[in-house]
PDB file of N, CA, C and O in Angstrom, chain B, residues numbered from 101:
ATOM      1  N   MET B 101     -97.846-204.531 -89.711  1.00  0.00           N
ATOM      2  CA  MET B 101     -99.068-204.933 -90.371  1.00  0.00           C
ATOM      3  C   MET B 101     -99.757-203.678 -90.892  1.00  0.00           C
ATOM      4  O   MET B 101     -99.946-202.713 -90.151  1.00  0.00           O
ATOM      5  N   LYS B 102    -100.128-203.694 -92.151  1.00  0.00           N
ATOM      6  CA  LYS B 102    -100.799-202.563 -92.775  1.00  0.00           C
ATOM      7  C   LYS B 102    -102.283-202.887 -92.960  1.00  0.00           C
ATOM      8  O   LYS B 102    -102.640-203.934 -93.500  1.00  0.00           O
ATOM      9  N   PHE B 103    -103.121-201.988 -92.509  1.00  0.00           N
ATOM     10  CA  PHE B 103    -104.559-202.168 -92.660  1.00  0.00           C
ATOM     11  C   PHE B 103    -105.027-201.407 -93.888  1.00  0.00           C
ATOM     12  O   PHE B 103    -104.690-200.237 -94.069  1.00  0.00           O
ATOM     13  N   GLU B 104    -105.795-202.068 -94.723  1.00  0.00           N
ATOM     14  CA  GLU B 104    -106.374-201.441 -95.905  1.00  0.00           C
ATOM     15  C   GLU B 104    -107.860-201.752 -95.950  1.00  0.00           C
ATOM     16  O   GLU B 104    -108.290-202.858 -95.621  1.00  0.00           O
ATOM     17  N   LEU B 105    -108.635-200.761 -96.363  1.00  0.00           N
ATOM     18  CA  LEU B 105    -110.067-200.979 -96.536  1.00  0.00           C
ATOM     19  C   LEU B 105    -110.304-201.829 -97.777  1.00  0.00           C
ATOM     20  O   LEU B 105    -109.563-201.744 -98.757  1.00  0.00           O
ATOM     21  N   ILE B 106    -111.337-202.641 -97.721  1.00  0.00           N
ATOM     22  CA  ILE B 106    -111.712-203.418 -98.903  1.00  0.00           C
ATOM     23  C   ILE B 106    -112.309-202.465 -99.931  1.00  0.00           C
ATOM     24  O   ILE B 106    -112.738-201.364 -99.587  1.00  0.00           O
ATOM     25  N   GLU B 107    -112.335-202.884-101.185  1.00  0.00           N
ATOM     26  CA  GLU B 107    -112.800-202.009-102.260  1.00  0.00           C
ATOM     27  C   GLU B 107    -114.240-201.541-102.067  1.00  0.00           C
ATOM     28  O   GLU B 107    -114.561-200.382-102.330  1.00  0.00           O
ATOM     29  N   ASP B 108    -115.090-202.427-101.615  1.00  0.00           N
ATOM     30  CA  ASP B 108    -116.510-202.076-101.476  1.00  0.00           C
ATOM     31  C   ASP B 108    -116.908-201.854-100.018  1.00  0.00           C
ATOM     32  O   ASP B 108    -117.977-202.288 -99.590  1.00  0.00           O
ATOM     33  N   TRP B 109    -116.044-201.175 -99.257  1.00  0.00           N
ATOM     34  CA  TRP B 109    -116.289-200.995 -97.832  1.00  0.00           C
ATOM     35  C   TRP B 109    -117.581-200.239 -97.557  1.00  0.00           C
ATOM     36  O   TRP B 109    -118.235-200.490 -96.545  1.00  0.00           O
ATOM     37  N   GLN B 110    -117.960-199.319 -98.437  1.00  0.00           N
ATOM     38  CA  GLN B 110    -119.193-198.555 -98.222  1.00  0.00           C
ATOM     39  C   GLN B 110    -120.421-199.446 -98.347  1.00  0.00           C
ATOM     40  O   GLN B 110    -121.382-199.295 -97.592  1.00  0.00           O
ATOM     41  N   ALA B 111    -120.392-200.375 -99.299  1.00  0.00           N
ATOM     42  CA  ALA B 111    -121.509-201.312 -99.454  1.00  0.00           C
ATOM     43  C   ALA B 111    -121.585-202.230 -98.244  1.00  0.00           C
ATOM     44  O   ALA B 111    -122.671-202.506 -97.734  1.00  0.00           O
ATOM     45  N   VAL B 112    -120.436-202.699 -97.788  1.00  0.00           N
ATOM     46  CA  VAL B 112    -120.407-203.585 -96.620  1.00  0.00           C
ATOM     47  C   VAL B 112    -120.915-202.853 -95.390  1.00  0.00           C
ATOM     48  O   VAL B 112    -121.710-203.399 -94.625  1.00  0.00           O
ATOM     49  N   LEU B 113    -120.466-201.634 -95.195  1.00  0.00           N
ATOM     50  CA  LEU B 113    -120.896-200.850 -94.039  1.00  0.00           C
ATOM     51  C   LEU B 113    -122.405-200.632 -94.034  1.00  0.00           C
ATOM     52  O   LEU B 113    -123.038-200.668 -92.979  1.00  0.00           O
ATOM     53  N   GLY B 114    -122.979-200.405 -95.206  1.00  0.00           N
ATOM     54  CA  GLY B 114    -124.405-200.120 -95.288  1.00  0.00           C
ATOM     55  C   GLY B 114    -125.308-201.334 -95.348  1.00  0.00           C
ATOM     56  O   GLY B 114    -126.478-201.249 -94.973  1.00  0.00           O
ATOM     57  N   LYS B 115    -124.787-202.474 -95.815  1.00  0.00           N
ATOM     58  CA  LYS B 115    -125.664-203.616 -96.065  1.00  0.00           C
ATOM     59  C   LYS B 115    -125.369-204.859 -95.231  1.00  0.00           C
ATOM     60  O   LYS B 115    -126.263-205.685 -95.046  1.00  0.00           O
ATOM     61  N   ALA B 116    -124.171-205.021 -94.732  1.00  0.00           N
ATOM     62  CA  ALA B 116    -123.802-206.263 -94.042  1.00  0.00           C
ATOM     63  C   ALA B 116    -124.477-206.347 -92.670  1.00  0.00           C
ATOM     64  O   ALA B 116    -124.366-205.432 -91.853  1.00  0.00           O
ATOM     65  N   TRP B 117    -125.166-207.442 -92.437  1.00  0.00           N
ATOM     66  CA  TRP B 117    -125.835-207.650 -91.152  1.00  0.00           C
ATOM     67  C   TRP B 117    -124.835-207.734 -90.014  1.00  0.00           C
ATOM     68  O   TRP B 117    -125.136-207.311 -88.898  1.00  0.00           O
ATOM     69  N   SER B 118    -123.660-208.269 -90.273  1.00  0.00           N
ATOM     70  CA  SER B 118    -122.652-208.363 -89.216  1.00  0.00           C
ATOM     71  C   SER B 118    -122.265-206.964 -88.732  1.00  0.00           C
ATOM     72  O   SER B 118    -122.045-206.770 -87.536  1.00  0.00           O
ATOM     73  N   MET B 119    -122.178-205.998 -89.629  1.00  0.00           N
ATOM     74  CA  MET B 119    -121.866-204.621 -89.228  1.00  0.00           C
ATOM     75  C   MET B 119    -123.017-204.018 -88.425  1.00  0.00           C
ATOM     76  O   MET B 119    -122.791-203.342 -87.421  1.00  0.00           O
ATOM     77  N   LYS B 120    -124.227-204.259 -88.860  1.00  0.00           N
ATOM     78  CA  LYS B 120    -125.390-203.716 -88.143  1.00  0.00           C
ATOM     79  C   LYS B 120    -125.464-204.286 -86.728  1.00  0.00           C
ATOM     80  O   LYS B 120    -125.714-203.557 -85.768  1.00  0.00           O
ATOM     81  N   PHE B 121    -125.245-205.600 -86.607  1.00  0.00           N
ATOM     82  CA  PHE B 121    -125.273-206.220 -85.282  1.00  0.00           C
ATOM     83  C   PHE B 121    -124.125-205.719 -84.411  1.00  0.00           C
ATOM     84  O   PHE B 121    -124.307-205.513 -83.211  1.00  0.00           O
ATOM     85  N   SER B 122    -122.952-205.522 -84.995  1.00  0.00           N
ATOM     86  CA  SER B 122    -121.808-205.034 -84.228  1.00  0.00           C
ATOM     87  C   SER B 122    -122.051-203.627 -83.698  1.00  0.00           C
ATOM     88  O   SER B 122    -121.717-203.323 -82.553  1.00  0.00           O
ATOM     89  N   ILE B 123    -122.628-202.775 -84.528  1.00  0.00           N
ATOM     90  CA  ILE B 123    -122.938-201.410 -84.095  1.00  0.00           C
ATOM     91  C   ILE B 123    -124.000-201.433 -83.002  1.00  0.00           C
ATOM     92  O   ILE B 123    -123.900-200.691 -82.025  1.00  0.00           O
ATOM     93  N   LEU B 124    -125.010-202.272 -83.160  1.00  0.00           N
ATOM     94  CA  LEU B 124    -126.049-202.394 -82.134  1.00  0.00           C
ATOM     95  C   LEU B 124    -125.467-202.903 -80.820  1.00  0.00           C
ATOM     96  O   LEU B 124    -125.845-202.425 -79.751  1.00  0.00           O
ATOM     97  N   ALA B 125    -124.556-203.864 -80.888  1.00  0.00           N
ATOM     98  CA  ALA B 125    -123.923-204.385 -79.675  1.00  0.00           C
ATOM     99  C   ALA B 125    -123.114-203.296 -78.973  1.00  0.00           C
ATOM    100  O   ALA B 125    -123.107-203.225 -77.744  1.00  0.00           O
ATOM    101  N   ALA B 126    -122.435-202.451 -79.741  1.00  0.00           N
ATOM    102  CA  ALA B 126    -121.673-201.354 -79.157  1.00  0.00           C
ATOM    103  C   ALA B 126    -122.597-200.352 -78.464  1.00  0.00           C
ATOM    104  O   ALA B 126    -122.283-199.855 -77.382  1.00  0.00           O
ATOM    105  N   ILE B 127    -123.725-200.064 -79.085  1.00  0.00           N
ATOM    106  CA  ILE B 127    -124.698-199.140 -78.486  1.00  0.00           C
ATOM    107  C   ILE B 127    -125.246-199.730 -77.185  1.00  0.00           C
ATOM    108  O   ILE B 127    -125.349-199.029 -76.178  1.00  0.00           O
ATOM    109  N   LEU B 128    -125.593-201.004 -77.208  1.00  0.00           N
ATOM    110  CA  LEU B 128    -126.123-201.655 -76.001  1.00  0.00           C
ATOM    111  C   LEU B 128    -125.078-201.700 -74.895  1.00  0.00           C
ATOM    112  O   LEU B 128    -125.409-201.540 -73.720  1.00  0.00           O
ATOM    113  N   GLY B 129    -123.826-201.917 -75.260  1.00  0.00           N
ATOM    114  CA  GLY B 129    -122.753-201.888 -74.266  1.00  0.00           C
ATOM    115  C   GLY B 129    -122.629-200.515 -73.625  1.00  0.00           C
ATOM    116  O   GLY B 129    -122.426-200.400 -72.416  1.00  0.00           O
ATOM    117  N   GLY B 130    -122.753-199.473 -74.444  1.00  0.00           N
ATOM    118  CA  GLY B 130    -122.732-198.118 -73.904  1.00  0.00           C
ATOM    119  C   GLY B 130    -123.921-197.835 -73.004  1.00  0.00           C
ATOM    120  O   GLY B 130    -123.787-197.151 -71.990  1.00  0.00           O
ATOM    121  N   LEU B 131    -125.083-198.358 -73.371  1.00  0.00           N
ATOM    122  CA  LEU B 131    -126.267-198.192 -72.521  1.00  0.00           C
ATOM    123  C   LEU B 131    -126.082-198.877 -71.166  1.00  0.00           C
ATOM    124  O   LEU B 131    -126.539-198.374 -70.139  1.00  0.00           O
ATOM    125  N   GLU B 132    -125.414-200.019 -71.174  1.00  0.00           N
ATOM    126  CA  GLU B 132    -125.160-200.726 -69.911  1.00  0.00           C
ATOM    127  C   GLU B 132    -124.318-199.853 -68.980  1.00  0.00           C
ATOM    128  O   GLU B 132    -124.566-199.804 -67.775  1.00  0.00           O
ATOM    129  N   VAL B 133    -123.335-199.173 -69.535  1.00  0.00           N
ATOM    130  CA  VAL B 133    -122.511-198.267 -68.727  1.00  0.00           C
ATOM    131  C   VAL B 133    -123.359-197.101 -68.222  1.00  0.00           C
ATOM    132  O   VAL B 133    -123.265-196.727 -67.053  1.00  0.00           O
ATOM    133  N   GLY B 134    -124.181-196.529 -69.092  1.00  0.00           N
ATOM    134  CA  GLY B 134    -125.021-195.407 -68.703  1.00  0.00           C
ATOM    135  C   GLY B 134    -126.061-195.754 -67.659  1.00  0.00           C
ATOM    136  O   GLY B 134    -126.373-194.936 -66.793  1.00  0.00           O
ATOM    137  N   VAL B 135    -126.600-196.956 -67.732  1.00  0.00           N
ATOM    138  CA  VAL B 135    -127.621-197.393 -66.774  1.00  0.00           C
ATOM    139  C   VAL B 135    -127.057-197.436 -65.350  1.00  0.00           C
ATOM    140  O   VAL B 135    -127.786-197.202 -64.386  1.00  0.00           O
ATOM    141  N   GLN B 136    -125.789-197.728 -65.221  1.00  0.00           N
ATOM    142  CA  GLN B 136    -125.167-197.778 -63.895  1.00  0.00           C
ATOM    143  C   GLN B 136    -125.210-196.417 -63.213  1.00  0.00           C
ATOM    144  O   GLN B 136    -125.293-196.341 -61.987  1.00  0.00           O
ATOM    145  N   PHE B 137    -125.154-195.344 -63.992  1.00  0.00           N
ATOM    146  CA  PHE B 137    -125.181-193.999 -63.422  1.00  0.00           C
ATOM    147  C   PHE B 137    -126.584-193.517 -63.134  1.00  0.00           C
ATOM    148  O   PHE B 137    -126.794-192.774 -62.175  1.00  0.00           O
ATOM    149  N   VAL B 138    -127.548-193.919 -63.938  1.00  0.00           N
ATOM    150  CA  VAL B 138    -128.914-193.438 -63.811  1.00  0.00           C
ATOM    151  C   VAL B 138    -129.739-194.315 -62.883  1.00  0.00           C
ATOM    152  O   VAL B 138    -130.570-193.803 -62.133  1.00  0.00           O
ATOM    153  N   GLN B 139    -129.525-195.631 -62.919  1.00  0.00           N
ATOM    154  CA  GLN B 139    -130.255-196.613 -62.118  1.00  0.00           C
ATOM    155  C   GLN B 139    -131.770-196.474 -62.270  1.00  0.00           C
ATOM    156  O   GLN B 139    -132.462-196.232 -61.281  1.00  0.00           O
ATOM    157  N   PRO B 140    -132.304-196.623 -63.498  1.00  0.00           N
ATOM    158  CA  PRO B 140    -133.763-196.533 -63.666  1.00  0.00           C
ATOM    159  C   PRO B 140    -134.471-197.694 -62.959  1.00  0.00           C
ATOM    160  O   PRO B 140    -133.965-198.814 -62.901  1.00  0.00           O
ATOM    161  N   ALA B 141    -135.632-197.394 -62.435  1.00  0.00           N
ATOM    162  CA  ALA B 141    -136.408-198.413 -61.732  1.00  0.00           C
ATOM    163  C   ALA B 141    -136.891-199.468 -62.719  1.00  0.00           C
ATOM    164  O   ALA B 141    -137.315-199.135 -63.826  1.00  0.00           O
ATOM    165  N   GLY B 142    -136.831-200.708 -62.334  1.00  0.00           N
ATOM    166  CA  GLY B 142    -137.353-201.787 -63.151  1.00  0.00           C
ATOM    167  C   GLY B 142    -136.375-202.370 -64.153  1.00  0.00           C
ATOM    168  O   GLY B 142    -136.712-203.333 -64.843  1.00  0.00           O
ATOM    169  N   VAL B 143    -135.167-201.814 -64.255  1.00  0.00           N
ATOM    170  CA  VAL B 143    -134.164-202.357 -65.179  1.00  0.00           C
ATOM    171  C   VAL B 143    -133.099-203.058 -64.344  1.00  0.00           C
ATOM    172  O   VAL B 143    -132.282-202.395 -63.706  1.00  0.00           O
ATOM    173  N   PRO B 144    -133.096-204.394 -64.339  1.00  0.00           N
ATOM    174  CA  PRO B 144    -132.107-205.109 -63.537  1.00  0.00           C
ATOM    175  C   PRO B 144    -130.692-204.926 -64.088  1.00  0.00           C
ATOM    176  O   PRO B 144    -130.499-204.698 -65.282  1.00  0.00           O
ATOM    177  N   ASN B 145    -129.722-205.029 -63.204  1.00  0.00           N
ATOM    178  CA  ASN B 145    -128.325-204.913 -63.607  1.00  0.00           C
ATOM    179  C   ASN B 145    -127.970-206.005 -64.615  1.00  0.00           C
ATOM    180  O   ASN B 145    -128.358-207.161 -64.454  1.00  0.00           O
ATOM    181  N   GLY B 146    -127.238-205.629 -65.640  1.00  0.00           N
ATOM    182  CA  GLY B 146    -126.743-206.591 -66.609  1.00  0.00           C
ATOM    183  C   GLY B 146    -127.664-206.897 -67.765  1.00  0.00           C
ATOM    184  O   GLY B 146    -127.300-207.678 -68.644  1.00  0.00           O
ATOM    185  N   VAL B 147    -128.847-206.309 -67.795  1.00  0.00           N
ATOM    186  CA  VAL B 147    -129.795-206.649 -68.863  1.00  0.00           C
ATOM    187  C   VAL B 147    -129.266-206.194 -70.228  1.00  0.00           C
ATOM    188  O   VAL B 147    -129.357-206.942 -71.201  1.00  0.00           O
ATOM    189  N   PHE B 148    -128.716-204.982 -70.311  1.00  0.00           N
ATOM    190  CA  PHE B 148    -128.188-204.513 -71.589  1.00  0.00           C
ATOM    191  C   PHE B 148    -126.920-205.279 -71.965  1.00  0.00           C
ATOM    192  O   PHE B 148    -126.671-205.533 -73.144  1.00  0.00           O
ATOM    193  N   ALA B 149    -126.131-205.642 -70.976  1.00  0.00           N
ATOM    194  CA  ALA B 149    -124.931-206.429 -71.253  1.00  0.00           C
ATOM    195  C   ALA B 149    -125.304-207.799 -71.809  1.00  0.00           C
ATOM    196  O   ALA B 149    -124.643-208.301 -72.718  1.00  0.00           O
ATOM    197  N   GLY B 150    -126.350-208.399 -71.273  1.00  0.00           N
ATOM    198  CA  GLY B 150    -126.815-209.688 -71.774  1.00  0.00           C
ATOM    199  C   GLY B 150    -127.329-209.598 -73.201  1.00  0.00           C
ATOM    200  O   GLY B 150    -127.047-210.461 -74.033  1.00  0.00           O
ATOM    201  N   ILE B 151    -128.089-208.541 -73.475  1.00  0.00           N
ATOM    202  CA  ILE B 151    -128.595-208.344 -74.835  1.00  0.00           C
ATOM    203  C   ILE B 151    -127.435-208.068 -75.787  1.00  0.00           C
ATOM    204  O   ILE B 151    -127.411-208.586 -76.904  1.00  0.00           O
ATOM    205  N   ALA B 152    -126.471-207.250 -75.349  1.00  0.00           N
ATOM    206  CA  ALA B 152    -125.302-206.949 -76.179  1.00  0.00           C
ATOM    207  C   ALA B 152    -124.515-208.216 -76.496  1.00  0.00           C
ATOM    208  O   ALA B 152    -124.005-208.369 -77.606  1.00  0.00           O
ATOM    209  N   SER B 153    -124.414-209.113 -75.539  1.00  0.00           N
ATOM    210  CA  SER B 153    -123.719-210.376 -75.777  1.00  0.00           C
ATOM    211  C   SER B 153    -124.434-211.210 -76.830  1.00  0.00           C
ATOM    212  O   SER B 153    -123.799-211.794 -77.708  1.00  0.00           O
ATOM    213  N   ALA B 154    -125.753-211.261 -76.740  1.00  0.00           N
ATOM    214  CA  ALA B 154    -126.533-212.016 -77.723  1.00  0.00           C
ATOM    215  C   ALA B 154    -126.407-211.401 -79.113  1.00  0.00           C
ATOM    216  O   ALA B 154    -126.293-212.123 -80.103  1.00  0.00           O
ATOM    217  N   VAL B 155    -126.428-210.068 -79.191  1.00  0.00           N
ATOM    218  CA  VAL B 155    -126.291-209.395 -80.475  1.00  0.00           C
ATOM    219  C   VAL B 155    -124.887-209.601 -81.048  1.00  0.00           C
ATOM    220  O   VAL B 155    -124.728-209.746 -82.260  1.00  0.00           O
ATOM    221  N   SER B 156    -123.873-209.615 -80.184  1.00  0.00           N
ATOM    222  CA  SER B 156    -122.503-209.883 -80.639  1.00  0.00           C
ATOM    223  C   SER B 156    -122.397-211.286 -81.220  1.00  0.00           C
ATOM    224  O   SER B 156    -121.722-211.493 -82.229  1.00  0.00           O
ATOM    225  N   LEU B 157    -123.048-212.231 -80.598  1.00  0.00           N
ATOM    226  CA  LEU B 157    -123.073-213.597 -81.126  1.00  0.00           C
ATOM    227  C   LEU B 157    -123.764-213.622 -82.485  1.00  0.00           C
ATOM    228  O   LEU B 157    -123.305-214.297 -83.407  1.00  0.00           O
ATOM    229  N   ALA B 158    -124.865-212.888 -82.609  1.00  0.00           N
ATOM    230  CA  ALA B 158    -125.566-212.811 -83.891  1.00  0.00           C
ATOM    231  C   ALA B 158    -124.678-212.172 -84.963  1.00  0.00           C
ATOM    232  O   ALA B 158    -124.737-212.569 -86.127  1.00  0.00           O
ATOM    233  N   ALA B 159    -123.859-211.192 -84.586  1.00  0.00           N
ATOM    234  CA  ALA B 159    -122.938-210.564 -85.542  1.00  0.00           C
ATOM    235  C   ALA B 159    -121.920-211.574 -86.052  1.00  0.00           C
ATOM    236  O   ALA B 159    -121.599-211.595 -87.240  1.00  0.00           O
ATOM    237  N   GLY B 160    -121.416-212.408 -85.154  1.00  0.00           N
ATOM    238  CA  GLY B 160    -120.465-213.435 -85.574  1.00  0.00           C
ATOM    239  C   GLY B 160    -121.087-214.434 -86.529  1.00  0.00           C
ATOM    240  O   GLY B 160    -120.462-214.842 -87.508  1.00  0.00           O
ATOM    241  N   ILE B 161    -122.306-214.825 -86.245  1.00  0.00           N
ATOM    242  CA  ILE B 161    -123.014-215.768 -87.119  1.00  0.00           C
ATOM    243  C   ILE B 161    -123.317-215.104 -88.462  1.00  0.00           C
ATOM    244  O   ILE B 161    -123.157-215.722 -89.515  1.00  0.00           O
ATOM    245  N   ALA B 162    -123.756-213.842 -88.421  1.00  0.00           N
ATOM    246  CA  ALA B 162    -124.087-213.128 -89.654  1.00  0.00           C
ATOM    247  C   ALA B 162    -122.861-212.962 -90.541  1.00  0.00           C
ATOM    248  O   ALA B 162    -122.985-212.872 -91.763  1.00  0.00           O
ATOM    249  N   ARG B 163    -121.696-212.921 -89.944  1.00  0.00           N
ATOM    250  CA  ARG B 163    -120.460-212.782 -90.724  1.00  0.00           C
ATOM    251  C   ARG B 163    -120.232-213.996 -91.621  1.00  0.00           C
ATOM    252  O   ARG B 163    -119.571-213.890 -92.654  1.00  0.00           O
ATOM    253  N   LEU B 164    -120.770-215.131 -91.236  1.00  0.00           N
ATOM    254  CA  LEU B 164    -120.583-216.368 -91.982  1.00  0.00           C
ATOM    255  C   LEU B 164    -121.680-216.633 -93.005  1.00  0.00           C
ATOM    256  O   LEU B 164    -121.538-217.520 -93.847  1.00  0.00           O
ATOM    257  N   VAL B 165    -122.776-215.873 -92.942  1.00  0.00           N
ATOM    258  CA  VAL B 165    -123.911-216.093 -93.832  1.00  0.00           C
ATOM    259  C   VAL B 165    -123.740-215.257 -95.101  1.00  0.00           C
ATOM    260  O   VAL B 165    -123.467-214.058 -95.031  1.00  0.00           O
ATOM    261  N   ALA B 166    -123.902-215.894 -96.255  1.00  0.00           N
ATOM    262  CA  ALA B 166    -123.783-215.178 -97.531  1.00  0.00           C
ATOM    263  C   ALA B 166    -124.959-214.233 -97.707  1.00  0.00           C
ATOM    264  O   ALA B 166    -126.103-214.587 -97.422  1.00  0.00           O
ATOM    265  N   GLN B 167    -124.672-213.038 -98.175  1.00  0.00           N
ATOM    266  CA  GLN B 167    -125.712-212.065 -98.471  1.00  0.00           C
ATOM    267  C   GLN B 167    -125.630-211.744 -99.957  1.00  0.00           C
ATOM    268  O   GLN B 167    -124.581-211.335-100.456  1.00  0.00           O
ATOM    269  N   LYS B 168    -126.742-211.930-100.659  1.00  0.00           N
ATOM    270  CA  LYS B 168    -126.755-211.716-102.109  1.00  0.00           C
ATOM    271  C   LYS B 168    -126.391-210.278-102.467  1.00  0.00           C
ATOM    272  O   LYS B 168    -125.763-210.045-103.499  1.00  0.00           O
ATOM    273  N   GLU B 169    -126.774-209.311-101.634  1.00  0.00           N
ATOM    274  CA  GLU B 169    -126.473-207.911-101.920  1.00  0.00           C
ATOM    275  C   GLU B 169    -124.977-207.643-101.917  1.00  0.00           C
ATOM    276  O   GLU B 169    -124.524-206.685-102.543  1.00  0.00           O
ATOM    277  N   LEU B 170    -124.198-208.472-101.223  1.00  0.00           N
ATOM    278  CA  LEU B 170    -122.768-208.240-101.081  1.00  0.00           C
ATOM    279  C   LEU B 170    -121.928-209.315-101.757  1.00  0.00           C
ATOM    280  O   LEU B 170    -120.717-209.377-101.548  1.00  0.00           O
ATOM    281  N   SER B 171    -122.552-210.150-102.554  1.00  0.00           N
ATOM    282  CA  SER B 171    -121.797-211.243-103.195  1.00  0.00           C
ATOM    283  C   SER B 171    -120.970-210.705-104.345  1.00  0.00           C
ATOM    284  O   SER B 171    -121.097-209.539-104.719  1.00  0.00           O
ATOM    285  N   GLY B 172    -120.129-211.548-104.903  1.00  0.00           N
ATOM    286  CA  GLY B 172    -119.282-211.159-106.012  1.00  0.00           C
ATOM    287  C   GLY B 172    -120.073-210.674-107.209  1.00  0.00           C
ATOM    288  O   GLY B 172    -119.587-209.822-107.953  1.00  0.00           O
ATOM    289  N   ALA B 173    -121.266-211.182-107.418  1.00  0.00           N
ATOM    290  CA  ALA B 173    -122.072-210.778-108.564  1.00  0.00           C
ATOM    291  C   ALA B 173    -122.420-209.294-108.499  1.00  0.00           C
ATOM    292  O   ALA B 173    -122.478-208.621-109.528  1.00  0.00           O
ATOM    293  N   ALA B 174    -122.648-208.794-107.310  1.00  0.00           N
ATOM    294  CA  ALA B 174    -122.997-207.385-107.153  1.00  0.00           C
ATOM    295  C   ALA B 174    -121.802-206.477-107.447  1.00  0.00           C
ATOM    296  O   ALA B 174    -121.977-205.302-107.769  1.00  0.00           O
ATOM    297  N   ASN B 175    -120.601-207.018-107.338  1.00  0.00           N
ATOM    298  CA  ASN B 175    -119.384-206.234-107.554  1.00  0.00           C
ATOM    299  C   ASN B 175    -118.756-206.492-108.916  1.00  0.00           C
ATOM    300  O   ASN B 175    -117.638-206.048-109.177  1.00  0.00           O
ATOM    301  N   GLY B 176    -119.461-207.205-109.782  1.00  0.00           N
ATOM    302  CA  GLY B 176    -118.923-207.508-111.084  1.00  0.00           C
ATOM    303  C   GLY B 176    -117.935-208.668-111.077  1.00  0.00           C
ATOM    304  O   GLY B 176    -117.171-208.842-112.027  1.00  0.00           O
ATOM    305  N   ASN B 177    -117.949-209.459-110.012  1.00  0.00           N
ATOM    306  CA  ASN B 177    -117.011-210.581-109.881  1.00  0.00           C
ATOM    307  C   ASN B 177    -117.698-211.923-110.071  1.00  0.00           C
ATOM    308  O   ASN B 177    -117.243-212.922-109.513  1.00  0.00           O
ATOM    309  N   ALA B 178    -118.764-211.976-110.830  1.00  0.00           N
ATOM    310  CA  ALA B 178    -119.544-213.211-110.972  1.00  0.00           C
ATOM    311  C   ALA B 178    -118.765-214.301-111.631  1.00  0.00           C
ATOM    312  O   ALA B 178    -119.283-215.402-111.822  1.00  0.00           O
TER     313      ALA B 178
END
């Protein structure tokens, strides 16, 4: 299987909500790992993991929602 970037990958990376949510979920997942080492007072175990799960779900939903900034019209494919 050969992986190829789409033609407008830079626009997608900068504008697609699914990408923004995916990056945020990755950051929150990393924070969950870091919290285990620091154990700050008042932060219950799993809180960042729960938020990351919700953001991951939002990324999946955002992947299905049309965005005018990334539609065919913006790429000359109207």
